[in-house]
C-alpha positions as CSV (number, residue, x, y, z in Angstrom):
1,M,0.0,0.0,0.0
2,G,1.7,3.2,-1.2
3,V,5.0,1.6,-2.1
4,A,5.9,1.0,-5.8
5,R,7.3,-2.3,-7.0
6,L,10.8,-2.0,-8.3
7,T,12.9,-3.8,-10.9
8,K,16.7,-4.1,-10.7
9,V,18.3,-3.4,-14.1
10,T,21.8,-3.6,-15.5
11,I,22.7,-1.8,-18.6
12,I,25.8,-2.9,-20.6
13,S,27.3,-1.0,-23.5
14,A,30.5,-0.4,-25.4
15,R,32.7,2.1,-23.7
16,S,32.6,4.3,-26.8
17,E,28.8,4.5,-26.4
18,Y,28.6,5.0,-22.6
19,E,28.2,8.8,-22.9
20,D,25.0,8.1,-24.8
21,V,23.9,5.8,-22.0
22,A,24.5,8.6,-19.5
23,R,22.3,10.9,-21.7
24,A,19.6,8.3,-21.9
25,L,19.6,7.9,-18.1
26,A,19.1,11.6,-17.7
27,Q,16.2,11.5,-20.2
28,F,14.6,8.5,-18.5
29,E,15.2,10.1,-15.0
30,D,13.5,7.4,-12.8
31,F,16.7,5.4,-12.3
32,H,18.1,4.8,-8.8
33,P,21.8,4.0,-9.2
34,L,23.1,1.1,-7.2
35,G,25.5,2.0,-4.4
36,G,28.5,0.1,-3.4
37,A,32.3,0.1,-3.6
38,P,33.6,2.5,-6.3
39,Q,34.6,0.8,-9.5
40,N,36.3,2.0,-12.7
41,F,35.3,5.5,-13.9
42,D,34.5,5.8,-17.5
43,P,37.1,8.3,-18.9
44,G,34.7,10.1,-21.2
45,V,32.0,10.6,-18.6
46,Q,34.6,11.4,-16.0
47,E,35.9,14.2,-18.2
48,L,32.3,15.5,-18.6
49,A,31.8,15.4,-14.8
50,V,34.9,17.4,-14.2
51,K,33.7,20.0,-16.8
52,A,30.4,20.2,-15.1
53,V,32.1,20.7,-11.7
54,R,34.1,23.6,-13.2
55,I,31.1,25.2,-14.7
56,F,29.1,24.8,-11.5
57,A,31.9,26.4,-9.4
58,Q,32.1,29.3,-11.8
59,A,28.3,29.9,-11.9
60,D,28.0,29.4,-8.2
61,Q,30.7,32.0,-7.5
62,A,29.0,34.5,-9.8
63,V,25.7,33.9,-8.1
64,K,27.3,34.5,-4.7
65,D,29.1,37.7,-6.0
66,L,25.8,39.2,-7.2
67,G,24.0,38.1,-4.0
68,L,21.3,36.2,-5.9
69,K,18.8,34.0,-4.0
70,L,18.6,30.5,-5.4
71,M,14.8,30.6,-4.9
72,P,12.6,33.5,-4.1
73,G,11.2,33.7,-0.6
74,Q,7.8,32.2,0.1
75,M,6.5,35.6,1.2
76,D,7.6,37.1,-2.1
77,M,6.0,34.3,-4.1
78,V,2.7,34.5,-2.2
79,F,2.2,38.2,-1.5
80,R,4.2,39.8,-4.4
81,G,3.4,37.1,-7.0
82,V,7.1,36.5,-7.8
83,K,7.5,33.7,-10.3
84,V,10.4,31.4,-11.0
85,P,11.2,31.7,-14.7
86,R,12.2,28.6,-16.6
87,S,15.0,28.4,-19.2
88,T,15.0,25.8,-21.9
89,F,18.3,24.1,-23.1
90,E,18.5,21.9,-26.1
91,A,21.3,19.4,-26.9
92,S,21.8,15.9,-28.3
93,T,24.7,15.0,-26.0
94,W,26.1,15.9,-22.6
95,E,29.2,17.4,-24.3
96,E,27.0,19.7,-26.4
97,L,24.9,20.7,-23.5
98,L,27.9,21.6,-21.3
99,S,29.7,23.4,-24.1
100,K,26.6,25.6,-24.7
101,A,26.4,26.3,-21.0
102,D,30.2,27.1,-20.9
103,V,30.0,29.5,-23.8
104,Q,27.0,31.3,-22.3
105,L,28.4,31.5,-18.8
106,E,32.0,32.6,-19.7
107,P,31.3,36.3,-20.6
108,I,28.8,36.8,-17.8
109,A,31.1,35.3,-15.2
110,E,34.0,37.4,-16.3
111,E,31.9,40.6,-16.2
112,V,30.7,39.8,-12.7
113,K,34.2,38.9,-11.6
114,A,35.5,42.3,-12.9
115,E,32.7,44.2,-11.2
116,K,33.3,42.3,-8.0
117,A,37.0,43.2,-8.1
118,L,36.2,46.9,-8.6
119,L,33.8,46.8,-5.7
120,Q,36.3,45.1,-3.4
121,K,39.0,47.7,-4.4
122,A,36.6,50.5,-3.7
123,Q,35.7,49.0,-0.3
124,K,39.4,48.6,0.6
125,D,40.2,52.2,-0.4
126,E,37.2,53.4,1.6
127,A,38.3,51.4,4.7
128,D,42.0,52.5,4.3
129,S,41.1,56.2,3.9
130,S,38.6,56.0,6.7
131,A,41.2,54.5,9.0
132,L,43.7,57.2,8.1
133,M,41.2,59.9,8.7
134,G,40.5,58.5,12.1
135,A,44.2,58.4,12.9
136,L,44.7,62.0,11.7
137,Q,41.5,63.5,13.1
138,A,43.1,64.5,16.4
139,V,45.9,66.4,14.7
140,S,44.0,67.7,11.7
141,G,44.3,71.2,13.0
142,F,48.2,71.1,13.0
143,S,50.0,72.3,9.9
144,S,53.6,71.5,10.9
145,D,55.6,69.5,8.4
146,F,57.2,66.2,9.8
147,T,59.2,65.5,6.6
148,G,62.7,66.0,8.1
149,L,62.2,64.0,11.3
150,A,63.1,60.7,9.7
151,D,66.4,62.2,8.3
152,L,67.9,63.0,11.7
153,K,71.2,61.2,12.3
154,V,72.2,62.0,15.9
155,F,68.7,62.3,17.4
156,K,65.6,60.2,17.3
157,A,62.3,62.2,17.0
158,V,58.9,60.6,17.3
159,V,55.4,62.2,17.2
160,L,52.7,60.5,19.1
161,I,49.1,61.0,20.3
162,V,49.1,60.3,24.1
163,G,46.2,60.1,26.4
164,N,46.3,62.7,29.2
165,D,46.1,59.9,31.8
166,R,49.4,58.4,30.5
167,L,51.3,61.6,29.6
168,A,52.9,62.1,33.1
169,E,54.0,58.4,33.3
170,F,55.5,58.7,29.8
171,Q,57.6,61.7,30.7
172,K,58.8,60.2,33.9
173,S,59.9,57.0,32.0
174,L,62.2,59.1,29.7
175,P,63.8,61.7,32.0
176,D,66.6,62.4,29.4
177,A,64.2,63.1,26.5
178,V,63.0,66.4,25.3
179,F,59.2,66.6,25.2
180,L,57.2,69.2,23.1
181,S,53.5,68.9,23.6
182,Q,50.3,70.6,22.6
183,A,46.7,69.7,23.5
184,A,44.9,67.9,20.7
185,S,41.6,67.4,22.6
186,K,40.3,67.2,26.1
187,E,41.5,63.7,26.5
188,Q,44.6,63.6,24.2
189,T,47.8,65.5,23.7
190,L,50.1,65.7,20.6
191,V,53.6,65.0,21.8
192,M,57.0,65.1,20.1
193,V,59.8,63.2,21.8
194,V,63.4,63.9,21.0
195,M,66.3,61.9,22.5
196,A,69.7,60.6,21.5
197,R,69.8,58.0,18.7
198,A,71.7,55.7,21.1
199,E,68.6,55.6,23.4
200,E,66.3,54.5,20.6
201,A,65.8,51.1,22.1
202,R,64.7,52.5,25.4
203,L,62.2,54.8,23.7
204,D,60.7,51.8,21.7
205,K,60.5,49.7,24.8
206,T,58.7,52.4,26.8
207,M,56.2,53.0,23.9
208,K,55.4,49.3,23.8
209,L,54.9,49.1,27.6
210,L,52.5,52.0,27.5
211,E,50.9,50.8,24.3
212,L,51.7,54.0,22.4
213,K,52.1,54.1,18.7
214,P,53.9,56.8,16.7
215,L,52.0,59.0,14.4
216,T,52.9,58.1,10.8
217,I,51.7,59.5,7.6
218,P,51.8,57.1,4.6
219,A,54.2,57.7,1.8
220,G,52.6,59.6,-1.0
221,F,50.7,61.8,1.4
222,P,51.8,65.3,2.5
223,Q,53.7,65.0,5.8
224,N,51.7,68.0,7.1
225,P,48.9,66.5,9.3
226,A,46.3,69.0,8.2
227,E,47.1,68.5,4.5
228,A,47.2,64.7,4.9
229,Y,43.8,64.7,6.6
230,R,42.3,66.8,3.7
231,K,43.8,64.4,1.1
232,A,42.5,61.4,3.1
233,A,39.0,62.9,3.2
234,Q,39.1,63.5,-0.6
235,D,40.3,59.9,-1.1
236,H,37.5,58.7,1.1
237,G,34.9,60.6,-0.9
238,S,36.3,59.2,-4.1
239,A,36.2,55.7,-2.7
240,V,32.6,56.0,-1.5
241,A,31.6,57.2,-5.0
242,A,33.5,54.4,-6.6
243,K,31.8,51.9,-4.3
244,E,28.4,53.2,-5.0
245,K,29.1,53.1,-8.8
246,A,30.3,49.5,-8.5
247,K,27.2,48.5,-6.5
248,A,25.0,50.1,-9.2
249,Q,26.9,48.2,-11.9
250,M,26.4,44.9,-9.9
251,A,22.7,45.7,-9.4
252,E,22.4,46.3,-13.1
253,S,24.1,42.9,-13.8
254,R,21.8,41.3,-11.3
255,L,18.8,42.4,-13.3
256,K,20.4,41.7,-16.6
257,H,22.0,38.3,-15.9
258,G,20.3,37.0,-12.8
259,T,17.9,34.6,-14.5
260,D,20.5,33.2,-16.9
261,L,23.1,32.8,-14.1
262,L,20.6,30.9,-11.8
263,A,19.5,28.7,-14.7
264,L,23.1,27.9,-15.7
265,R,24.0,27.1,-12.1
266,E,21.1,24.7,-11.8
267,L,22.0,23.1,-15.1
268,S,25.6,22.5,-14.1
269,E,24.5,21.3,-10.7
270,V,22.1,18.6,-12.1
271,A,24.8,17.7,-14.7
272,R,27.4,17.4,-12.0
273,K,25.2,15.1,-9.8
274,T,24.0,13.0,-12.7
275,L,27.5,12.5,-14.3
276,D,29.0,11.8,-10.9
277,E,26.6,8.9,-10.5
278,A,26.9,7.7,-14.1
279,R,30.7,7.7,-14.3
280,V,30.9,4.5,-12.2
281,S,30.9,2.0,-15.1
282,G,32.1,-1.4,-13.9
283,G,35.4,-3.1,-14.1
284,M,35.5,-4.2,-17.7
285,K,38.0,-2.5,-20.1
286,R,36.0,-2.5,-23.4
287,M,32.5,-2.6,-21.9
288,A,30.7,-0.3,-19.5
289,M,28.1,-1.3,-17.1
290,I,25.7,0.4,-14.6
291,S,23.1,-1.1,-12.3
292,G,20.2,0.3,-10.4
293,Y,16.5,0.2,-9.8
294,V,13.5,1.5,-11.8
295,P,9.8,1.4,-11.1
296,A,8.4,-1.9,-12.3
297,K,5.7,-0.2,-14.3
298,K,8.4,1.7,-16.3
299,E,10.4,-1.3,-17.1
300,A,8.9,-1.7,-20.6
301,K,9.6,2.0,-21.4
302,M,13.2,1.6,-20.3
303,K,13.8,-1.4,-22.5
304,V,12.5,0.6,-25.5
305,M,14.8,3.6,-24.7
306,F,17.8,1.4,-24.0
307,G,17.1,-1.1,-26.7
308,K,20.4,-0.7,-28.6
309,W,22.3,-1.9,-25.5
310,I,22.1,-5.0,-23.3
311,V,19.5,-4.6,-20.6
312,N,19.1,-7.2,-17.9
313,A,16.0,-6.8,-15.7
314,E,15.2,-8.7,-12.5
315,P,12.0,-8.0,-10.6
316,V,12.6,-7.2,-6.9
317,E,10.4,-9.6,-4.9
318,P,8.8,-8.4,-1.6
319,G,11.1,-9.4,1.2
320,A,14.2,-9.5,-1.0
321,A,17.4,-10.1,0.9
322,E,19.2,-7.2,-0.8
323,E,20.0,-4.5,1.7
324,D,20.3,-1.7,-0.7
325,V,16.8,-1.8,-2.2
326,P,15.4,1.7,-2.0
327,V,11.7,2.5,-1.4
328,L,9.6,4.5,-3.8
329,M,6.5,5.9,-2.2
330,E,3.8,6.0,-4.7
331,N,0.2,7.0,-3.7
332,R,-2.6,8.2,-5.8
333,K,-3.0,11.9,-5.8
334,A,-5.8,12.0,-3.2
335,L,-4.4,9.2,-1.0
336,G,-0.9,10.6,-1.1
337,L,-1.9,14.2,-0.2
338,F,-0.5,14.0,3.3
339,Q,2.7,12.2,2.4
340,P,4.8,15.0,3.9
341,V,3.4,14.0,7.3
342,T,4.6,10.4,6.8
343,M,8.0,11.8,5.6
344,E,8.4,13.6,8.9
345,Q,8.8,10.1,10.4
346,G,10.7,8.7,7.4
347,I,10.5,6.3,4.5
348,P,8.7,2.9,5.2
349,A,11.2,0.1,5.7
350,E,10.9,-3.4,4.4
351,H,7.6,-5.1,5.4
352,E,6.3,-1.7,6.7
353,V,2.9,-0.5,5.6
354,D,2.9,3.0,4.1
355,P,0.4,4.8,6.4
356,T,0.0,7.8,4.0
357,P,-3.5,6.8,2.8
358,L,-4.7,6.5,6.3
359,V,-3.0,9.7,7.4
360,S,-4.6,11.5,4.4
361,F,-8.0,10.5,5.7
362,V,-7.5,11.0,9.5
363,F,-5.2,14.1,9.6
364,P,-7.8,16.6,8.1
365,I,-10.5,15.1,10.4
366,F,-8.4,15.8,13.5
367,F,-7.6,19.3,12.2
368,G,-11.3,20.0,11.6
369,M,-12.3,18.7,15.0
370,M,-9.9,21.1,16.7
371,F,-10.5,24.0,14.4
372,G,-14.2,23.7,13.6
373,D,-15.4,27.1,12.4
374,V,-16.9,27.9,9.0
375,G,-15.6,31.5,8.9
376,H,-12.0,30.7,9.8
377,G,-12.1,27.6,7.6
378,L,-13.2,29.7,4.6
379,I,-10.3,32.2,5.2
380,L,-7.7,29.4,5.7
381,T,-8.9,27.6,2.5
382,A,-8.9,30.8,0.4
383,F,-5.4,31.8,1.6
384,M,-4.0,28.4,1.0
385,L,-5.5,28.3,-2.5
386,L,-3.6,31.6,-3.2
387,V,-0.4,30.0,-1.8
388,R,-1.0,26.9,-3.9
389,Q,-1.5,29.0,-7.1
390,R,1.8,30.9,-6.5
391,S,4.0,28.2,-5.2
392,T,6.0,25.3,-6.6
393,G,7.4,22.0,-5.4
394,S,7.0,21.0,-1.8
395,M,5.4,24.3,-0.8
396,R,2.5,23.6,-3.2
397,Q,2.1,20.2,-1.6
398,W,1.9,21.7,1.9
399,A,-0.6,24.2,0.5
400,N,-2.7,21.4,-0.8
401,M,-2.7,19.8,2.6
402,F,-3.9,23.0,4.3
403,V,-6.6,23.5,1.6
404,V,-8.0,20.1,2.6
405,A,-7.6,21.0,6.3
406,G,-9.5,24.3,5.8
407,L,-12.3,22.4,4.0
408,S,-12.4,20.0,7.0
409,A,-12.7,23.0,9.4
410,I,-15.6,24.3,7.3
411,V,-17.4,20.9,7.5
412,F,-16.9,20.6,11.3
413,G,-17.9,24.3,11.6
414,I,-21.2,23.4,10.1
415,I,-21.5,20.4,12.4
416,F,-20.8,22.6,15.5
417,G,-22.8,25.5,14.1
418,E,-20.0,28.0,14.4
419,F,-19.2,31.0,12.2
420,F,-16.6,33.2,13.7
421,E,-18.1,31.8,17.0
422,L,-21.5,33.2,16.0
423,S,-24.4,30.8,15.4
424,F,-24.1,29.5,11.9
425,S,-27.9,29.0,11.8
426,N,-28.3,32.8,11.9
427,F,-26.8,33.0,8.4
428,V,-27.8,29.6,6.9
429,P,-30.8,27.6,8.0
430,I,-28.7,24.5,9.1
431,P,-29.0,23.5,12.7
432,A,-25.9,22.5,14.6
433,A,-25.5,18.7,15.1
434,I,-23.3,19.3,18.2
435,E,-23.7,22.6,20.0
436,I,-20.4,23.3,21.9
437,I,-21.6,26.8,22.9
438,H,-25.0,26.8,24.7
439,R,-27.1,29.6,23.2
440,A,-30.6,28.4,24.3
441,A,-32.2,26.6,27.2
442,G,-33.2,23.0,27.0
443,T,-33.3,19.7,28.8
444,V,-30.7,17.4,30.3
445,D,-28.1,16.1,27.8
446,T,-28.2,12.7,26.3
447,F,-25.6,11.0,28.5
448,N,-26.7,12.4,31.8
449,F,-23.2,13.5,32.8
450,L,-23.5,17.3,32.7
451,P,-26.3,19.9,32.7
452,T,-27.6,21.2,29.4
453,P,-25.2,24.2,28.9
454,F,-22.3,21.6,28.8
455,A,-24.0,19.0,26.6
456,G,-22.0,19.7,23.5
457,I,-18.8,19.9,25.4
458,N,-19.6,16.6,27.1
459,L,-20.3,15.0,23.7
460,I,-17.2,16.3,22.0
461,L,-15.0,15.0,24.9
462,I,-16.6,11.5,24.6
463,V,-16.1,11.6,20.8
464,S,-12.4,12.6,21.2
465,F,-11.8,9.6,23.5
466,L,-13.6,7.3,21.0
467,V,-11.6,8.6,18.1
468,G,-8.4,8.2,20.0
469,I,-9.3,4.6,20.9
470,A,-10.0,3.8,17.3
471,H,-6.8,5.5,16.1
472,L,-4.6,3.6,18.6
473,A,-6.4,0.3,17.9
474,T,-5.7,0.8,14.2
475,A,-2.0,1.4,14.9
476,L,-1.8,-1.7,17.0
477,G,-3.7,-3.7,14.4
478,L,-1.2,-2.6,11.7
479,D,1.6,-3.7,14.0
480,V,0.1,-7.2,14.2
481,Y,-0.3,-7.2,10.4
482,Q,3.3,-6.2,9.7
483,T,4.6,-8.8,12.1
484,Y,2.5,-11.4,10.3
485,K,4.0,-10.3,7.0
486,E,7.5,-10.8,8.4
487,H,6.6,-14.4,9.4
488,N,7.8,-13.8,12.9
489,R,5.4,-16.1,14.6
490,I,6.9,-16.0,18.1
491,E,6.8,-12.2,18.2
492,L,3.3,-12.2,16.8
493,W,1.8,-14.6,19.3
494,L,3.8,-13.6,22.4
495,E,3.8,-9.8,22.1
496,K,1.9,-8.2,19.2
497,I,-1.5,-10.0,19.5
498,P,-1.5,-9.9,23.3
499,V,-0.8,-6.2,23.2
500,F,-3.6,-5.6,20.7
501,T,-6.1,-7.7,22.7
502,M,-4.9,-6.2,26.0
503,Y,-5.7,-2.7,24.7
504,L,-9.1,-3.5,23.4
505,S,-10.2,-5.5,26.5
506,G,-8.7,-2.7,28.7
507,V,-10.9,-0.2,26.9
508,G,-13.9,-2.5,27.4
509,Y,-13.2,-2.8,31.1
510,G,-12.7,1.0,31.3
511,L,-16.2,1.6,29.8
512,A,-17.7,-0.9,32.2
513,F,-15.8,0.8,35.1
514,V,-17.4,4.2,34.1
515,G,-20.8,2.6,33.5
516,V,-21.1,1.2,37.1
517,G,-20.3,4.6,38.6
518,F,-16.5,4.4,38.6
519,S,-16.3,1.2,40.6
520,F,-13.9,-1.7,40.1
521,N,-16.7,-4.1,40.8
522,V,-17.8,-4.1,37.2
523,L,-19.8,-7.4,37.6
524,S,-22.2,-5.8,40.2
525,S,-24.5,-4.0,37.7
526,S,-26.5,-5.4,34.9
527,A,-27.6,-1.9,33.8
528,P,-26.9,-1.1,30.1
529,N,-23.7,0.7,29.5
530,P,-24.5,4.4,28.5
531,L,-22.2,4.2,25.5
532,L,-22.4,0.7,24.1
533,G,-25.9,-0.3,25.4
534,V,-24.8,-3.8,26.5
535,P,-25.1,-4.7,30.2
536,N,-22.1,-3.6,32.3
537,D,-21.6,-6.9,33.9
538,V,-21.4,-8.7,30.5
539,L,-19.1,-6.1,29.1
540,G,-16.9,-6.3,32.2
541,A,-16.8,-10.1,32.2
542,V,-15.9,-10.4,28.6
543,S,-13.2,-7.7,28.9
544,L,-11.6,-9.4,31.9
545,A,-11.8,-12.8,30.2
546,V,-9.6,-11.3,27.4
547,L,-7.5,-8.9,29.5
548,V,-6.2,-11.3,32.1
549,P,-4.9,-13.9,29.6
550,S,-3.4,-11.2,27.4
551,M,-1.5,-9.8,30.3
552,A,-0.4,-13.3,31.4
553,V,1.0,-14.0,27.9
554,L,2.8,-10.7,27.8
555,L,4.2,-11.3,31.2
556,A,5.4,-14.9,31.0
557,G,5.1,-15.9,27.3
558,K,8.7,-15.2,26.3
559,S,10.0,-16.7,29.5
560,A,8.1,-19.9,28.8
561,A,9.3,-20.0,25.2
562,I,12.9,-19.6,26.4
563,A,12.5,-22.4,28.9
564,A,11.0,-24.6,26.2
565,G,13.8,-23.9,23.8
566,K,11.6,-22.1,21.3
567,L,13.3,-18.8,21.8
568,K,17.0,-18.1,22.0
569,G,18.8,-15.4,23.9
570,G,18.7,-14.5,27.6
571,S,17.4,-16.5,30.5
572,A,13.8,-17.4,31.4
573,L,14.1,-15.4,34.7
574,S,15.2,-12.2,33.0
575,A,12.5,-12.6,30.3
576,L,9.9,-12.9,33.1
577,S,11.3,-9.7,34.7
578,D,11.2,-7.9,31.4
579,G,7.6,-9.1,30.8
580,G,6.5,-7.7,34.1
581,L,8.1,-4.3,33.2
582,E,6.4,-4.4,29.8
583,V,3.0,-5.1,31.2
584,F,3.4,-2.1,33.6
585,E,4.7,0.1,30.8
586,R,2.0,-0.9,28.4
587,I,-0.8,-0.1,31.0
588,S,0.6,3.4,31.7
589,Q,1.4,4.0,28.0
590,F,-2.1,3.0,26.9
591,M,-3.7,5.3,29.5
592,S,-1.5,8.3,28.7
593,N,-1.9,7.7,24.9
594,T,-5.7,7.5,25.1
595,I,-6.0,10.5,27.4
596,S,-3.7,12.5,25.0
597,Y,-6.6,12.5,22.4
598,V,-8.6,14.7,24.7
599,R,-6.6,17.5,23.0
600,L,-9.0,17.2,20.1
601,A,-11.8,18.6,22.3
602,V,-9.6,20.9,24.4
603,M,-8.2,22.7,21.3
604,L,-11.7,23.2,20.0
605,L,-12.8,24.7,23.3
606,V,-9.8,27.0,23.4
607,H,-10.5,28.1,19.9
608,A,-14.1,28.8,20.8
609,A,-13.2,30.6,24.1
610,L,-10.8,33.0,22.3
611,L,-13.4,33.9,19.7
612,L,-16.0,34.4,22.4
613,I,-13.7,37.0,24.1
614,V,-13.1,38.7,20.7
615,N,-16.8,38.9,20.0
616,L,-17.3,40.9,23.2
617,L,-16.1,43.8,21.0
618,Q,-19.5,43.6,19.3
619,P,-18.4,45.1,16.0
620,W,-21.9,44.7,14.4
621,G,-23.2,47.3,16.8
622,N,-20.1,49.6,16.8
623,P,-18.4,50.3,13.4
624,V,-15.3,51.5,15.3
625,M,-14.7,48.0,16.5
626,I,-14.7,46.4,13.1
627,A,-11.0,46.9,12.4
628,P,-9.9,45.5,15.8
629,W,-12.3,42.6,15.5
630,V,-10.9,41.7,12.0
631,I,-7.3,42.0,13.2
632,L,-7.9,39.8,16.3
633,N,-9.7,37.2,14.3
634,L,-6.8,37.0,11.8
635,L,-4.3,36.7,14.7
636,I,-6.3,34.0,16.3
637,L,-6.6,32.2,13.0
638,A,-2.9,32.2,12.3
639,F,-2.0,31.2,15.9
640,E,-4.7,28.5,16.2
641,A,-4.0,27.0,12.8
642,F,-0.3,26.6,13.7
643,I,-1.0,25.2,17.1
644,V,-3.7,22.8,15.8
645,Y,-1.4,21.6,13.1
646,V,1.3,20.9,15.7
647,Q,-1.1,19.0,17.9
648,D,-2.4,17.0,14.9
649,L,1.2,16.2,13.9
650,R,2.0,15.2,17.5
651,L,-0.9,12.7,17.6
652,H,0.4,11.0,14.5
653,L,4.1,11.1,15.2
654,Y,4.0,10.2,18.9
655,E,0.8,8.4,19.5
656,F,0.1,6.6,16.2
657,F,3.4,6.0,14.3
658,T,5.3,4.8,17.3
659,K,3.1,1.7,17.6
660,F,4.0,0.2,14.2
661,Y,6.1,2.5,12.0
662,S,9.9,3.1,12.2
663,G,10.4,4.9,8.9
664,T,14.0,3.7,8.4
665,G,13.8,2.9,4.7
666,A,16.2,4.3,2.1
667,P,14.5,6.7,-0.3
668,F,14.4,6.1,-4.0
669,R,16.8,8.7,-5.5
670,K,16.4,9.6,-9.2
671,I,19.7,9.9,-11.1
672,F,18.5,13.1,-12.7
673,P,17.5,15.5,-9.9
674,D,14.3,17.6,-9.9
675,R,14.6,21.0,-11.5
676,N,13.0,24.4,-10.7
677,R,14.5,26.7,-13.3
678,I,15.4,24.7,-16.3
679,R,14.0,22.3,-19.0
680,I,16.3,20.1,-21.1
681,N,15.1,19.0,-24.5
682,W,17.2,16.1,-25.6
683,L,17.4,16.1,-29.4
């Protein structure tokens, strides 16, 4: 169910024709290359792979230099209607396709590279001039020329900017030096230190200890601080202008070449990945060989496409011993709608049932139960239809999921009679089947548990428990079915079936427990059970008759099998101890799992309570409140839709899947990756 049958194929050709095989594989697409130890690389395809890597690296660098996004943001696609343009490439061989891409990319990449170099130079010039301006700012008012200081032979002269808090210590450290100083600011002083050339080392050591650096003006600049500062300011202005010009040129290139660059990058990327897989061509010298898996229903098509070469096909039988067999999930469009939810857990492993069809039925029902409101459902559906129309790939699939979830919310909104938490019957003459908000007086509710104002709440709580029981029982039943498929009879009879019957009988005993007034003496009352209608003592007796043996088998079954030599591994005593722990764990797990489904009712009540509070604004009687009412409704819709989705996902991932589904299968990987921006027409 939901997993496609596969065929293992091996294609053998002359080495001189192997590039044509690689092209045909890309054209066929649905080919999962067989993994394993690397073998000989076909030299022709290897050369093409290297060329594809070079083109990809060049295109990727140009894309990064221009700051292009590989795909537009989802908000841009939805709200601004940004489209992903597609480019078409035509070629008869990989060599021709890559050569065309190389010729088209070369001038664009060189232009972008030159513009990037200009921008980097302008940025460096700006940073250098800015740093020099910062160094000279404190002395920009001084017009003395320091040109001759470096030419002194007998004396050493240094000009520094010294903080006033260190000036006295600096002077005390060099008592033999001549200090000339002038205030540069409130915190700093311009100091010229002159001392004998023989004391130069002491001067350098003192400056290092006090972390002082001499004031130097780069060569090529006037050695007059004021003039050097003015020139640095001019250079800074020129660098800023050059940077802005370079940015404008790159922005123009982004508009002019962005689409082509992204298309060429994707083209070279899919070529690189495909040729990297195809270059592994077996160990024969004159013949090339590649093996992999294809969908069984496309086997005939492959034999036609590869008819000029030797094609050996072997159907993969269920339960094949090969460890590298991938899994191709294949559900019909409606049944596979919620496949992303299954993928959150993983790909079904061998013998595992693909739960996607069941999830596609149950997931929207849970969502609608927790989010039942016609008004909010209509808004969610309309918005997701917009997202679907403006999205591609996986985002479109998620949009499809939420469209169905929104429709489910509308259906349950009609059942609950809710329209923005107003009575739906006020707008459409359809009475609510379950009234979760009491709007009129009446009699006592059906189940005699709570007074009339809470009748709908009581009913939805009961329904949520029943839905949870059915959901968990289905998961445990699937676990039994999968163990049966694996032909593991001991596991089936000693664990899986006892767990399944233990849960069902435990539910029956729990209903009888409630039916007799929350008493463990379920055999004391012959009154009909309020939910099932059968006598409580009969229900309790039947449940105990199944529950006790199930627990006994789970407790001591494996221990007895080990003692009888039917099961290997461990001792009978340790197996008995493990059985006791498992019985206890199963009881607590079943109780917590079942109670967890009460969130189906709780989330609906939270949703209703929030809208009841918002409706206190009474916008229909006060136009000023319309805007706040609309905004608050939209905020609640967004918040609740997200929370409800998370709770729905949790019920599947943690309560449902954990009972039977591991999701450890290897995904089917097409040799030719999916594309977003390009089409390739093979001539």
